[in-house]
VOGU-3710 file (C-alpha; in Angstrom, 3 decimals, decimal comma):
1> mavahgsadp> 39,530/25,783/-59,788  36,524/27,148/-57,943  33,233/27,804/-59,743  30,875/30,422/-58,313  27,389/31,356/-59,447  28,298/34,821/-60,639  26,445/38,116/-60,449  26,302/41,400/-62,299  26,737/43,039/-58,889  30,480/43,748/-58,435
11> raaaaigdlv> 30,186/43,097/-54,688  29,712/39,393/-55,432  32,987/39,023/-57,327  34,727/41,090/-54,652  33,520/38,680/-51,971  34,791/35,688/-53,933  38,036/37,550/-54,538  38,443/38,030/-50,789  37,789/34,339/-50,195  40,669/33,134/-52,405
21> plvaaraaar> 43,573/34,535/-50,310  41,785/33,460/-47,137  41,660/29,877/-48,429  45,386/30,096/-49,194  46,116/31,424/-45,718  44,064/28,715/-44,025  45,847/26,092/-46,147  49,233/27,450/-45,095  48,156/27,361/-41,451  47,328/23,672/-41,872
31> glslpelrva> 50,602/22,994/-43,653  48,760/22,062/-46,848  50,205/22,471/-50,302  47,537/24,168/-52,383  47,911/24,859/-56,120  46,835/28,164/-57,602  43,108/28,628/-57,027  41,510/30,038/-60,163  37,913/31,271/-60,071  35,282/30,938/-62,788
41> ylghaapslp> 31,652/32,029/-62,903  28,599/30,309/-64,309  27,163/33,566/-65,584  26,824/37,351/-65,225  30,552/37,805/-64,535  33,927/37,033/-66,085  35,830/34,841/-66,474  33,405/32,121/-67,497  34,028/28,440/-66,815  35,030/27,692/-70,454
51> qvmrtfgpda> 37,402/30,669/-70,433  39,232/29,426/-67,358  39,305/25,849/-68,633  41,165/27,098/-71,722  43,982/28,369/-69,477  44,881/24,762/-68,618  46,862/22,475/-70,875  45,040/19,718/-72,809  46,399/17,011/-70,478  45,974/18,988/-67,276
61> rvtvlplllt> 44,756/17,470/-64,037  42,137/19,834/-62,624  40,135/19,733/-59,406  36,872/21,650/-59,784  35,086/22,879/-56,658  31,534/24,289/-56,902  31,239/27,315/-54,602  27,564/26,578/-54,079  25,700/26,082/-50,806  23,427/23,248/-51,953
71> aayhsktdip> 23,538/20,423/-54,457  21,037/21,646/-57,042  20,759/22,154/-60,799  23,960/24,182/-61,158  26,138/21,641/-59,353  24,358/18,556/-60,697  23,874/19,601/-64,322  25,277/22,969/-65,404  28,869/22,591/-64,270  29,304/18,915/-65,310
81> rvlaragagm> 27,865/19,707/-68,738  30,314/22,558/-69,318  33,211/20,486/-68,021  32,329/17,665/-70,395  32,639/20,068/-73,333  35,444/22,374/-72,248  37,529/19,795/-70,394  37,775/17,118/-73,086  41,032/15,229/-72,591  41,700/16,690/-69,152
91> ritygdplgp> 41,743/14,660/-65,962  39,012/16,382/-63,967  38,037/15,681/-60,383  34,753/17,243/-59,352  34,240/18,193/-55,713  31,113/18,495/-53,606  29,220/21,751/-52,969  30,058/23,661/-49,802  26,777/22,914/-48,071  25,366/21,554/-46,023
101> dprllraler> 28,074/21,725/-43,378  27,735/22,540/-39,649  30,566/25,059/-39,900  28,410/27,198/-42,162  25,881/27,427/-39,338  28,643/28,693/-37,057  29,509/31,308/-39,667  25,849/32,309/-39,865  25,718/32,733/-36,092  28,725/35,046/-36,163
111> rlpevalenp> 27,073/37,081/-38,903  23,891/37,581/-36,902  23,602/40,853/-34,963  23,715/40,952/-31,179  19,938/41,291/-31,012  19,723/37,603/-32,008  21,631/36,579/-28,901  19,594/38,550/-26,364  16,977/36,320/-24,720  17,187/33,742/-27,544
121> aevgvvlaaa> 13,977/32,019/-26,423  12,141/35,137/-27,630  13,927/35,315/-30,980  12,697/33,689/-34,170  15,291/33,071/-36,878  14,635/32,838/-40,606  17,201/30,780/-42,528  16,920/32,573/-45,866  18,400/30,757/-48,851  18,246/31,505/-52,554
131> gssdpaanat> 16,118/28,419/-53,122  15,934/26,165/-56,137  13,558/24,422/-58,517  15,169/21,220/-57,193  13,027/19,939/-54,282  15,976/18,011/-52,829  18,000/21,215/-52,509  15,155/22,996/-50,725  14,686/20,002/-48,439  18,350/20,341/-47,498
141> iarlaaqwqa> 17,696/23,901/-46,303  14,689/22,722/-44,282  16,805/20,034/-42,595  19,534/22,578/-41,917  17,010/24,869/-40,227  15,780/21,997/-38,053  19,361/21,085/-37,162  20,135/24,677/-36,239  17,060/24,989/-34,051  17,869/21,728/-32,260
151> gtgwfavrpa> 21,281/23,086/-31,274  20,136/26,504/-30,020  17,665/28,031/-27,618  15,883/30,181/-30,174  12,110/30,431/-30,341  12,189/28,761/-33,765  14,234/28,550/-36,941  12,254/28,593/-40,185  13,592/28,005/-43,715  12,693/30,480/-46,451
161> yaspaaaggt> 13,530/30,916/-50,111  14,159/34,053/-52,159  13,994/32,524/-55,626  10,610/32,685/-57,392  11,316/29,120/-58,546  11,086/27,927/-54,946  9,446/30,489/-52,699  5,763/30,591/-52,010  5,131/27,158/-53,466  5,578/23,670/-52,086
171> agptpaqavt> 9,170/24,448/-51,072  8,254/26,944/-48,393  7,678/30,634/-47,695  9,536/33,686/-48,860  11,722/35,362/-46,213  9,063/38,053/-45,700  6,355/35,417/-45,235  8,525/33,538/-42,751  9,109/36,733/-40,760  5,363/37,362/-40,614
181> elrkagarrv> 4,628/33,761/-39,592  7,169/33,839/-36,759  5,823/37,133/-35,432  2,282/35,750/-35,492  3,508/32,594/-33,733  4,733/34,650/-30,786  8,388/35,506/-31,443  9,176/38,824/-29,770  11,862/39,565/-32,356  12,691/37,996/-35,704
191> vvasyllapg> 16,130/38,043/-37,299  17,041/36,777/-40,743  20,210/34,796/-41,480  21,197/35,155/-45,136  22,370/31,722/-46,281  24,129/33,125/-49,339  27,787/33,054/-50,241  28,025/36,568/-51,655  26,045/39,821/-51,798  23,908/40,591/-54,803
201> lfadrirdas> 20,306/40,478/-56,023  19,059/37,769/-53,666  20,821/39,266/-50,637  19,261/42,659/-51,334  15,859/41,080/-51,966  16,014/39,160/-48,695  17,117/42,214/-46,716  14,590/44,669/-48,107  11,563/42,358/-47,974  12,407/41,019/-44,523
211> laagaaavsp> 12,869/44,446/-42,964  9,641/45,630/-44,569  7,867/42,620/-43,005  9,097/43,581/-39,537  12,415/41,748/-39,089  14,617/43,286/-36,412  17,781/42,629/-38,410  19,124/40,807/-41,454  22,639/39,395/-41,565  24,928/39,924/-44,557
221> algatpevad> 25,949/37,089/-46,879  28,575/34,674/-45,567  31,385/36,043/-47,695  35,025/35,408/-46,888  34,729/33,831/-43,452  37,173/31,318/-41,916  34,476/28,657/-41,814  33,754/28,959/-45,530  37,475/28,825/-46,326  37,893/25,697/-44,200
231> vvldryqaag> 34,999/23,988/-45,969  36,570/24,825/-49,345  39,807/23,199/-48,205  38,040/20,103/-46,952  36,139/19,731/-50,230  39,466/19,998/-52,071  41,067/17,338/-49,891  38,057/15,032/-50,212  38,174/15,367/-54,005  41,848/14,458/-53,930
241> trrraaa> 41,127/11,412/-51,805  38,518/10,216/-54,294  40,896/10,804/-57,193  43,632/8,722/-55,568  41,191/5,971/-54,685  39,955/5,822/-58,257  43,531/5,662/-59,543
//
């Protein structure tokens, strides 16, 4: 079972819905046997995590994968707390979040428009994440930005955070602030990479504010990309390895 954040925006559920068959196809290409992948949402969309848990038998063995890009409050607290209540008696294996993973950076690069690849030394990139009240999660985004910059020839890569719980405070700037800072620092063009799994409120907020601040382009959310599907499969296999080791 995969657990996504959830959004009232139907585009978010559609993106997750597109990811499920892609994961199955990538599994088949690897020759992997993958059980039915059911999707639950933490909020703002149905089915909820408790609702999906009730579709399993009381003695079921369930692998739960958080479709989240950082290890923050939702993955550390929310999901385990619900599983403890709704999964009583079940044999549950809990997987790791999708990020960080270098393949997600490759997916981000493919999502960027061509303007980001023209004279990269003149291009500043904003790595725009949702952000979190968890400082460790925001620090992960900052390290990811530094890693991305080290492997490219861009002018600079700056982390930014869309959530009011993170942006503008000690975590770092908002996407619009990061765009402004890069332009002032000398970047001829600034593009924004949306480090989000699905479209919705944060994706729209990042796009609108960044373009208003002078960004040349803003990439869409990651969505159903081969890299994301491969990371999901690897998290599933790693969870299975831990389960067998514990047994």
